[in-house]
C-alpha positions in Angstrom: 110.2 76.5 58.1 110.9 79.0 55.6 112.4 82.1 56.2 110.3 85.9 56.5 111.9 88.3 54.1 114.1 90.9 55.8 112.8 94.3 54.4 110.7 96.9 55.6 107.1 96.4 56.5 103.8 97.6 54.9 102.0 100.8 55.2 100.3 100.4 59.1 96.4 99.8 58.0 94.2 102.0 60.2 93.4 101.3 63.5 89.5 99.6 64.0 87.6 100.7 66.9 87.9 98.5 69.8 85.3 96.0 70.6 85.0 96.6 74.8 84.9 93.0 76.7 83.5 92.8 80.1 85.8 94.3 82.3 88.1 95.3 79.5 87.7 99.4 79.7 89.6 99.5 76.4 88.6 96.3 74.7 90.8 94.4 72.3 93.2 96.5 71.5 96.3 94.2 70.7 93.9 91.1 68.2 94.1 93.9 65.2 97.6 94.8 65.6 98.7 90.9 66.0 97.0 90.6 62.3 99.0 93.5 60.6 102.2 91.9 62.0 101.0 87.8 61.3 100.0 89.1 57.7 103.3 90.7 57.2 104.8 87.1 57.7 107.0 89.3 61.0 106.6 86.3 63.5 107.9 84.0 60.8 111.5 82.4 62.4 114.8 83.5 61.4 116.6 80.1 61.8 119.3 81.0 59.2 119.7 84.3 60.8 120.5 82.5 64.1 122.7 79.6 62.7 124.6 82.4 61.4 125.0 84.0 65.2 125.8 81.2 66.9 128.2 79.7 64.5 129.7 83.2 64.8 129.6 83.4 68.6 131.1 80.2 68.7 134.2 80.9 66.7 134.8 84.1 68.7 134.5 82.5 72.4 137.5 80.0 70.5 138.8 82.5 69.8 139.2 84.0 73.8 139.8 80.8 74.4 142.8 80.2 71.7 144.4 83.6 72.4 144.6 82.9 76.1 146.2 79.8 75.6 148.8 81.2 73.1 149.3 84.3 75.3 150.1 81.8 78.4 150.8 82.7 82.1 151.2 86.9 81.4 149.7 89.8 83.0 148.7 90.1 79.4 146.7 87.4 78.9 144.3 89.9 81.5 142.8 92.1 78.9 141.3 89.4 77.4 138.4 89.1 79.9 137.2 92.3 77.8 136.4 90.4 74.7 135.4 87.7 76.7 132.4 89.5 78.6 131.5 90.8 75.6 130.8 87.3 74.1 129.4 86.0 77.1 127.1 88.6 77.1 126.3 87.5 73.3 125.7 84.2 74.8 123.5 85.0 77.1 121.3 87.3 74.4 121.2 83.7 72.4 120.0 81.6 75.2 117.4 84.4 76.4 116.3 84.0 72.7 115.7 80.4 72.8 113.6 81.0 76.3 111.5 82.8 74.2 111.2 80.1 71.6 112.6 83.0 68.8 114.8 80.7 67.2 113.7 77.0 66.7 110.1 75.3 66.1 110.0 73.0 68.6 110.3 73.7 72.4 112.6 70.6 72.9 115.1 72.2 70.4 115.0 75.8 71.8 115.7 74.2 74.9 118.6 72.3 74.2 120.1 75.7 72.5 118.6 77.6 76.2 121.2 74.3 78.0 124.3 75.0 75.8 124.1 78.2 76.1 122.7 79.2 80.0 124.3 75.8 81.8 126.9 74.6 79.5 128.5 78.4 78.3 127.7 80.8 80.9 127.6 78.4 84.3 123.6 80.0 84.3 120.6 77.7 84.9 118.2 78.5 81.7 114.8 77.0 83.7 115.5 79.4 86.5 116.2 82.5 84.4 113.0 81.3 81.8 110.8 80.8 85.4 111.9 84.0 86.2 111.9 86.3 82.8 108.2 85.1 81.8 107.1 86.1 85.1 108.2 89.1 84.5 107.1 89.3 81.2 103.6 88.2 82.0 103.1 91.3 84.3 105.8 93.7 83.9 106.5 96.2 86.9 103.6 94.5 89.0 104.8 94.8 92.4 103.3 91.8 93.6 103.7 89.6 90.1 106.5 90.2 88.5 110.2 89.5 90.5 112.1 92.0 89.1 110.7 94.5 90.3 110.3 93.3 94.3 112.0 93.9 96.8 115.7 93.4 96.9 119.2 94.8 97.0 117.5 97.7 95.5 114.1 98.2 96.2 111.5 100.3 93.7 108.6 102.5 95.0 108.7 104.2 98.5 106.3 101.9 99.7 109.5 99.6 100.2 111.6 101.9 100.6 109.9 103.1 103.6 110.3 99.4 105.4 114.1 99.0 104.6 116.1 98.8 107.8 119.5 98.8 108.6 121.9 98.0 106.1 119.1 97.9 103.6 117.7 101.3 104.6 121.4 102.5 103.7 121.4 101.2 100.1 118.1 102.2 99.2 119.1 106.7 100.2 121.9 105.9 97.8 121.0 103.1 95.6 121.1 105.6 92.4 124.7 106.1 92.9 125.8 102.5 93.2 123.7 100.7 90.9 126.0 100.4 88.1 128.5 99.7 90.6 126.7 97.0 92.1 126.3 96.0 88.6 130.0 94.3 88.7 128.4 91.4 91.0 125.8 90.5 88.9 127.7 87.7 87.0 128.6 85.9 90.3 125.4 86.9 91.4 124.0 84.7 88.4 125.8 81.8 88.7 125.0 81.7 92.6 120.8 81.9 91.8 121.2 78.9 89.4 123.5 76.7 91.5 120.8 77.4 94.5 118.0 76.4 92.6 119.2 74.0 90.8 120.1 71.9 94.7 116.8 73.6 95.9 114.0 71.2 97.2 111.4 73.1 95.3 113.3 73.2 91.8 113.6 69.0 92.3 109.7 68.7 92.9 108.7 71.6 89.8 111.4 70.1 87.6 111.6 66.7 88.5 114.5 64.2 88.8 116.1 64.3 85.2 115.9 68.1 84.0 117.6 69.2 86.9 119.9 66.3 86.9 121.1 67.7 83.4 121.0 71.6 84.8 123.4 70.8 87.4 125.4 68.1 85.6 126.0 71.2 83.2 126.6 73.4 85.2 129.1 71.4 86.5 130.7 70.8 83.5 130.8 74.6 83.0 133.1 75.3 86.2 135.4 72.3 85.4 135.8 73.6 81.9 136.3 77.4 83.3 139.2 76.1 85.9 140.7 74.2 84.2 141.1 77.0 81.4 142.0 79.1 83.5 144.5 77.0 85.6 146.1 75.9 82.2 147.2 79.1 80.9 147.5 81.4 84.3 149.3 80.8 87.4 146.6 80.6 90.9 146.7 84.9 91.2 146.5 85.5 87.7 143.3 83.6 87.3 141.6 84.7 90.3 141.8 88.2 89.0 140.8 87.1 85.1 137.6 85.4 86.6 136.3 88.2 88.5 137.1 90.9 85.9 135.5 88.4 83.1 132.6 88.4 85.6 132.8 91.9 86.7 132.5 92.8 83.2 129.6 90.7 82.0 127.4 91.5 84.8 128.0 95.0 84.0 127.2 94.7 80.3 124.6 92.3 80.5 122.9 94.5 83.8 123.4 98.1 81.3 121.6 95.7 79.2 118.6 95.4 80.8 118.4 98.6 83.3 116.4 100.8 80.7 114.1 98.8 79.8 111.3 99.5 82.6 113.0 101.3 85.3 111.0 104.5 85.8 108.0 103.2 83.9 104.6 102.6 84.5 104.0 100.8 87.5 100.2 99.5 87.4 98.3 99.4 90.5 95.6 96.5 91.6 93.0 98.9 90.2 94.3 98.5 86.2 92.9 96.4 84.2 94.5 96.9 81.3 95.0 94.4 78.2 97.9 92.7 76.4 98.7 96.5 74.8 99.0 98.6 77.7 100.6 96.5 80.2 103.7 95.7 77.8 103.5 99.5 76.2 103.3 101.6 79.1 105.6 100.1 81.6 108.3 99.3 78.8 110.7 101.8 77.4 112.9 101.7 74.0 116.5 103.0 73.5 117.0 104.6 70.1 120.7 103.6 67.4 121.5 101.6 64.4 123.0 98.3 64.2 125.8 98.7 66.5 123.4 99.7 69.5 121.1 96.6 68.1 124.5 94.0 68.4 125.4 95.8 72.3 122.0 94.9 73.3 120.9 92.1 71.7 117.5 93.7 69.9 116.7 94.5 73.7 116.6 97.8 73.1 113.5 97.7 71.0 111.9 96.5 74.8 107.8 97.7 73.6 108.1 95.4 70.4 110.1 92.2 72.4 107.1 92.7 75.3 104.1 93.0 72.7 105.3 89.6 70.0 107.8 87.9 73.0 108.9 85.4 70.4 109.1 87.0 67.2 113.1 86.6 65.5 115.0 89.5 67.1 116.0 90.7 63.4 111.8 91.8 63.0 111.8 93.9 65.8 113.6 96.9 64.4 111.1 96.1 61.2 108.0 95.7 63.3 108.7 99.3 65.4 107.2 101.7 62.9 104.7 99.6 62.7 103.8 99.5 66.1 104.7 103.0 67.3 101.8 104.0 64.4 99.4 101.7 65.7 100.1 102.8 69.4 99.9 106.6 68.3 96.4 106.1 66.9 95.1 104.1 69.5 96.4 107.0 71.9 98.6 104.9 73.8 102.0 105.9 75.2 104.9 104.8 73.2 108.3 106.2 75.3 111.6 106.0 73.4 114.8 107.8 74.3 118.5 107.7 73.4 120.6 105.5 75.4 122.2 108.1 77.8 118.7 109.5 78.7 117.4 105.8 79.3 120.2 105.7 82.1 119.3 109.3 83.3 115.3 108.9 83.5 116.0 105.1 85.7 118.9 106.5 87.5 116.6 109.6 88.8 113.7 107.5 89.1 116.0 104.8 91.6 117.1 108.3 93.5 113.6 109.4 94.2 112.4 106.2 95.9 115.7 106.7 98.1 114.6 110.9 98.9 112.5 110.2 101.8 115.2 108.3 103.7 117.7 110.9 103.2 115.3 113.6 104.2 115.0 111.3 107.4 111.1 110.5 106.6 109.1 107.3 106.9 107.3 107.1 102.7 105.9 110.0 101.0 107.2 111.8 98.3 108.0 110.6 94.4 108.5 107.2 93.8 105.2 105.8 94.3 104.8 105.1 90.5 107.2 105.1 87.6 105.1 107.5 85.7 106.4 110.6 87.4 110.1 109.4 85.1 108.9 109.2 81.8 
């Protein structure tokens, strides 16, 4: 498929009045925007752009491995855990885009790219990630449907907090302070969750024998290759330290990219009957920045545009942003965008407020029942 030219979008068309549909209070607000975006070719593939990006990332990973072999068994080799974590996160971004069918025209090719970059290169199950992530995209910040705001190590509302007991209650009281330190464990947690999914009976029933075997074999190949590389370069003690640093930095980087996107934004209730436009825009937050921010965050700083058009190629997210922002303003839909540091402040403020009743010795109430108070 020919690539769309990477040029600025044309001036947005006026927003037509929405025609109310039964049970939809705001009518078809998304349809006119979708037609504008399609008309400007912004849903076309950018296979050449992705081919170059995948190639550069592969060369970077190979260069890090080569540098490790060249340095050998020295503590200086541990410094290479930083670039390895950096390009491991780039690898995760490629797997993420493949899971959304942003890269190739066929489902099989996207799945292959996801298996290579997820299972083989990261040791993270692409099927597990896609299932979890697609449920998040379908109902972002919905407490009953979005796995990213379910009760886990962290909780996101006062109602969730009041049910915490024991160690979980202590975590919730201090979750804002602990958030970034806990991200240091995310790299290992992703691998543990992937292995559990591959080995679970439910997973076998859902995917079938052959896909699950492929997933498991690629995860095993990643683990074997990773251990062999570290074992060939470093003594056992240094190898363990290298692995811990690599996974800690990888988890911190990846978690820091996803943290600003939805935390502290609107949490839809059961009475809210939002259409696609409001469901995605009101629950998402953009992060302002230039090309460096785009690269470090894998384009996910354009979270609103990504949620509205999940199959849109990454380089088009920057181009469609002015159109979406204008459209939301004309439609009266709040479009939230802030700087990176302020996005973290908003997310942490929300998490701190959720734990406030527990710190005050109360069971519930107070702020934090919805994310809107922290925007």
